[in-house]
C-alpha positions in Angstrom: 21.1 180.6 165.1 18.9 178.6 162.7 15.2 178.9 163.5 13.2 175.8 164.5 11.0 174.6 161.6 7.7 172.9 162.3 8.4 170.0 159.9 11.4 168.5 158.1 12.2 165.4 156.1 15.2 164.4 158.3 16.0 165.6 161.9 19.5 164.9 163.2 19.9 165.0 167.0 23.4 166.2 168.0 25.9 168.5 166.2 29.0 166.5 167.2 31.1 164.8 164.5 28.5 162.1 163.9 25.6 164.6 163.4 27.7 166.8 161.2 28.8 163.8 159.2 25.2 162.9 158.7 24.2 166.4 157.6 27.1 166.5 155.1 26.0 163.2 153.6 22.4 164.6 153.2 23.6 167.8 151.6 22.4 168.1 148.0 19.7 165.5 148.5 16.9 168.0 148.1 15.6 167.0 151.5 14.7 169.4 154.3 17.3 168.6 157.0 17.9 170.2 160.4 20.5 169.4 163.1 19.2 169.9 166.7 22.0 170.6 169.2 21.6 171.0 172.9 24.7 173.1 173.3 25.3 176.6 172.2 28.1 175.5 169.9 29.1 172.9 167.3 31.4 169.9 167.9 30.0 168.0 170.9 33.0 166.4 172.6 35.3 168.1 170.1 36.0 171.6 171.4 39.0 173.9 171.0 39.4 177.0 173.2 41.9 179.8 173.4 43.1 179.1 176.9 45.4 182.1 176.9 46.7 184.5 174.2 49.6 182.0 173.7 47.8 178.7 174.2 45.3 176.9 172.0 43.8 173.9 173.9 41.7 171.0 172.7 39.4 170.4 175.6 38.1 167.2 173.9 39.6 165.1 171.2 43.1 166.2 170.1 44.6 163.5 167.9 43.7 162.2 164.5 44.1 158.5 165.3 44.8 156.1 162.4 45.6 159.3 160.4 46.1 157.5 157.1 42.5 156.2 157.4 41.0 159.1 159.2 38.3 160.9 157.1 39.1 164.2 158.9 42.6 164.2 157.4 41.4 165.1 153.8 38.8 167.4 155.3 41.5 169.3 157.1 43.5 169.8 153.9 40.3 170.9 152.1 39.5 173.5 154.7 43.1 174.7 155.0 43.9 173.4 158.5 47.6 172.5 159.0 48.2 169.0 160.1 51.2 168.1 162.3 52.5 164.7 161.4 55.4 164.5 163.9 55.6 161.6 166.3 53.4 161.9 169.4 55.0 162.8 172.7 54.6 159.3 174.2 57.1 158.0 171.6 60.6 158.1 173.3 60.5 161.7 174.4 60.8 161.3 178.1 61.9 164.4 180.0 63.9 164.3 183.2 64.8 161.3 185.4 61.4 160.5 186.6 61.2 157.5 184.4 64.7 156.2 183.6 65.4 154.5 180.3 66.0 151.1 181.8 62.7 151.3 183.7 60.9 152.5 180.5 62.3 149.5 178.6 61.2 147.1 181.3 57.7 148.7 181.3 57.4 148.5 177.5 58.3 144.8 177.6 55.6 144.2 180.2 53.1 146.1 178.1 53.9 144.2 175.0 53.6 140.9 176.8 50.3 142.0 178.2 49.0 142.9 174.7 50.1 139.6 173.4 48.2 137.7 176.1 45.2 139.9 175.5 45.3 139.1 171.8 45.6 135.4 172.5 42.5 135.7 174.8 40.5 137.4 172.1 41.3 134.6 169.6 39.3 132.3 171.9 36.2 134.5 171.3 35.6 134.7 175.0 34.3 138.2 176.0 36.1 138.5 179.3 37.5 141.4 181.3 40.8 142.6 179.8 42.3 142.6 183.4 42.4 138.7 183.2 45.3 139.1 180.8 47.5 140.9 183.3 50.3 138.7 184.6 49.7 138.0 188.2 52.1 139.8 190.5 53.8 141.8 187.7 55.0 145.1 189.2 53.9 147.1 186.2 50.3 146.1 186.4 49.1 149.3 188.0 50.8 151.4 185.3 49.4 149.1 182.5 46.0 149.8 184.0 46.8 153.5 184.0 47.4 153.4 180.3 44.0 151.7 179.8 42.4 154.6 181.6 44.1 157.0 179.1 43.1 154.9 176.1 39.8 153.5 177.1 38.6 155.9 179.8 38.2 152.9 182.2 40.3 150.4 184.1 40.9 147.0 182.5 38.4 145.2 184.7 35.7 147.2 182.9 37.1 146.6 179.4 35.8 143.9 177.0 38.6 141.8 175.5 36.7 141.3 172.3 36.0 145.0 172.0 39.7 145.8 172.5 40.5 143.4 169.7 37.9 144.9 167.3 39.5 148.4 167.4 41.7 149.1 164.4 44.7 151.3 164.9 47.2 152.0 162.1 49.5 153.5 164.8 49.7 156.8 162.9 48.6 159.8 165.0 48.5 163.4 163.8 47.3 166.7 165.2 45.6 169.9 164.0 47.6 173.0 164.7 44.5 175.2 165.1 42.7 172.5 167.1 40.7 169.4 166.3 37.6 170.9 167.8 38.1 174.0 165.6 38.4 171.8 162.5 35.1 170.0 163.3 33.4 173.3 164.0 34.5 174.6 160.6 33.4 171.4 159.0 29.9 171.9 160.4 29.7 175.6 159.6 27.6 175.3 156.4 25.1 173.0 158.2 21.6 174.2 159.3 21.8 173.8 163.1 19.4 174.8 165.8 21.6 175.5 168.8 20.5 175.4 172.4 17.8 173.0 171.3 17.7 170.1 173.7 15.6 167.1 172.5 13.8 165.4 175.4 11.3 163.1 173.6 11.3 161.2 170.3 7.7 160.1 169.8 7.6 157.5 167.0 4.1 156.2 167.7 2.5 158.1 164.8 2.9 158.3 161.1 5.4 161.1 161.5 8.0 161.3 164.3 7.4 164.0 166.8 10.3 165.6 168.6 9.9 167.6 171.8 12.7 170.1 172.4 13.6 173.0 174.6 12.7 175.3 171.7 9.4 173.8 170.7 8.0 170.8 168.8 8.7 169.6 165.3 7.9 166.5 163.2 10.1 164.5 160.8 9.8 161.6 158.5 13.2 160.2 159.6 15.4 160.9 162.7 19.1 160.2 163.1 20.1 160.0 166.8 23.8 160.7 167.5 23.7 161.5 171.3 26.2 159.8 173.7 25.3 156.4 175.1 24.9 157.6 178.7 22.0 159.9 177.6 20.2 157.0 176.0 20.9 154.6 178.9 19.8 157.1 181.5 16.7 158.0 179.3 17.7 161.6 179.4 16.3 161.5 175.9 13.2 159.3 175.9 11.6 157.3 173.1 7.9 156.6 172.9 7.2 153.7 172.5 10.3 152.8 174.6 13.2 151.1 173.0 14.5 148.7 175.7 16.9 147.0 173.3 18.6 150.4 172.5 18.7 151.3 176.2 20.3 148.0 177.2 22.9 148.3 174.4 23.7 151.9 175.4 24.1 150.7 179.0 26.6 148.1 177.8 28.6 150.8 176.2 29.1 153.5 178.9 31.2 156.5 178.4 34.5 156.3 180.4 36.2 159.4 181.6 39.3 161.1 180.2 40.0 164.7 181.4 42.6 167.2 180.3 44.2 170.3 181.8 46.5 172.9 180.5 48.9 174.8 182.7 50.8 178.0 181.7 54.5 177.4 181.9 56.7 180.4 182.7 60.2 180.3 181.4 59.1 177.7 178.8 62.2 178.1 176.7 64.1 176.1 179.3 62.0 173.0 178.6 61.9 170.8 175.5 59.2 171.1 172.9 56.9 168.2 172.7 58.3 166.4 175.7 56.7 163.6 177.6 56.6 163.5 181.4 55.5 160.5 183.4 56.8 158.9 186.5 57.4 155.2 187.3 54.9 155.6 190.1 53.6 152.0 190.1 50.1 153.2 190.6 47.0 153.6 188.4 46.0 156.9 189.9 48.4 159.1 188.0 48.6 161.6 185.2 50.6 161.8 182.1 52.0 165.1 180.8 52.8 166.7 177.5 55.4 169.5 177.7 55.1 172.4 175.3 52.7 171.0 172.7 53.3 172.8 169.3 56.0 174.7 171.2 53.4 176.6 173.3 54.3 177.8 176.8 52.3 175.2 178.6 52.1 171.7 180.0 49.0 169.6 179.2 48.0 166.9 181.7 45.8 163.9 181.0 43.8 161.8 183.5 41.6 158.8 183.0 39.2 156.3 184.5 37.9 156.4 188.1 40.8 158.7 189.1 39.6 161.3 186.7 36.1 160.9 188.0 37.3 161.3 191.6 39.1 164.5 190.6 36.0 165.9 189.0 34.0 165.0 192.1 36.6 167.0 194.2 35.4 170.2 192.5 36.6 172.7 189.9 40.3 173.2 190.0 41.1 169.8 191.5 42.5 168.4 188.2 44.9 171.4 187.9 45.9 171.1 191.5 46.7 167.4 191.2 48.7 168.1 188.0 50.8 170.7 189.7 51.4 168.5 192.7 52.4 165.6 190.6 54.7 167.6 188.3 56.4 169.1 191.4 56.9 165.6 192.7 58.6 164.7 189.4 60.6 167.8 188.7 61.1 169.4 192.1 59.1 171.9 194.1 60.6 175.0 192.4 58.4 174.2 189.3 55.3 175.3 191.2 56.0 179.0 190.8 56.3 178.5 187.0 52.9 176.8 186.6 49.5 178.4 186.5 46.1 176.8 185.7 44.5 177.9 182.4 41.7 175.4 181.6 40.5 172.0 182.5 37.8 169.6 181.2 35.2 167.9 183.4 33.5 165.6 180.9 31.7 163.4 183.4 30.0 166.6 184.7 29.0 167.8 181.3 25.2 167.3 181.1 25.2 166.6 177.4 28.0 164.0 177.5 28.4 162.6 181.0 31.7 161.1 179.9 34.3 161.1 177.2 33.9 158.1 174.9 32.5 154.7 175.0 34.0 151.3 176.1 32.2 148.0 175.9 31.8 146.3 179.3 32.9 142.6 179.4 30.3 140.6 177.6 28.9 143.6 175.7 31.2 143.8 172.6 28.2 143.0 170.4 26.3 146.0 171.7 27.9 148.3 169.2 26.1 146.6 166.3 22.8 146.4 168.3 23.0 150.2 168.9 23.7 150.9 165.3 20.7 149.0 163.9 17.8 151.1 162.5 14.4 150.9 164.0 11.4 150.5 161.7 13.2 152.2 158.8 12.6 155.6 160.5 15.0 155.9 163.5 18.7 155.7 162.7 21.6 155.7 165.2 25.1 157.0 164.9 28.0 158.2 167.1 31.4 156.8 168.0 29.8 154.1 170.1 28.2 152.6 166.9 31.5 152.4 165.0 32.5 148.8 164.6 36.3 149.5 164.4 37.0 153.2 165.1 34.9 153.7 168.3 36.2 156.3 170.7 37.4 158.5 167.8 36.0 161.6 166.1 36.4 160.1 162.6 34.7 157.0 163.7 31.8 159.2 164.8 31.8 161.2 161.5 31.9 158.0 159.4 29.0 156.5 161.4 26.9 159.6 160.8 27.5 159.2 157.0 26.5 155.6 157.3 23.2 156.5 159.2 22.4 159.2 156.6 22.8 156.7 153.8 20.5 154.3 155.6 17.9 157.1 155.9 18.3 158.0 152.3 17.8 154.3 151.2 14.7 154.1 153.4 13.2 157.3 151.9 13.7 156.0 148.4 11.9 152.8 149.0 8.5 152.7 147.2 
């Protein structure tokens, strides 16, 4: 663990992808730089665990979205991390009869029609709830809403149409065999990081910025803030003088909830590798399942939105229990004896995240630019929520950290 200095040129708050991206951009600058991380590990919402001797599990982000434009793709190759470029499991790999082909085709037509209406609505530059683009009475609306909870962490009524339109997706999704969280931790390994160092106050009233932390106080010329929006909106980290514009922008970009679970699967060889399991349940409160990712003997479950939050509120183990119940409902009760909980996430309950990734509320698509704007040439802001086009992603966070570091460097070089 890096000791806490009394004074630095640049302090970076948060050792997630954004903070580590900022630190890398400042490496070789000759400046004294420290990253302050509240957790006892690197990565933030990127975290890989060994769930069992046979199963590696990404508790947080797991996919390199827009892989052909993802800055972590070349980093992975540089660090010797194997990338899996196969099609993701949601691409025509349905398992069992829970979602027959004719139903899937009908659902996909409804989804495509919804996205076309959503795009048309965005062209009118009216920042309205995405739910207004649902076709009234369409039987697939609840499942379309469920997909939104997986993608955005929220239901469509809480999703800005213009923010949806701003997101750029090349539709190329890769994975890291050893885990995305493991890759990001390796990327940050050379960085000077003070772990278990929770910043509670950023006092920018004086000539130098004073930071109060759980490990003591230090001062800095410049500070790069990369913490999740919920911590800024709730003033878990306080600014003195207060920054109401930043607080309001962060409140307009709350973190939705996406949670994951991995279940050990006995007799896994009887199941397909990289299979997709989802039922035509006609409800939003549902999970989606990935059978034997990387051929591992497990099933991963994924839950989003208010349903994920409800499962978290039900207590530890509720996500796994719901998964087993739902899988048994799709594949038959005999599957229960083959499934055993290994690990589940509860991101809304995580004190240093309070959610998974940001979404813009209707009317707040412009808040990303507001949150990213520097303050007085001394405070700089990064994180996936500040990315104009790759928000919700680890590479969007990393790139925003690089952008904030370059802003800080430019400010330091001004006469």
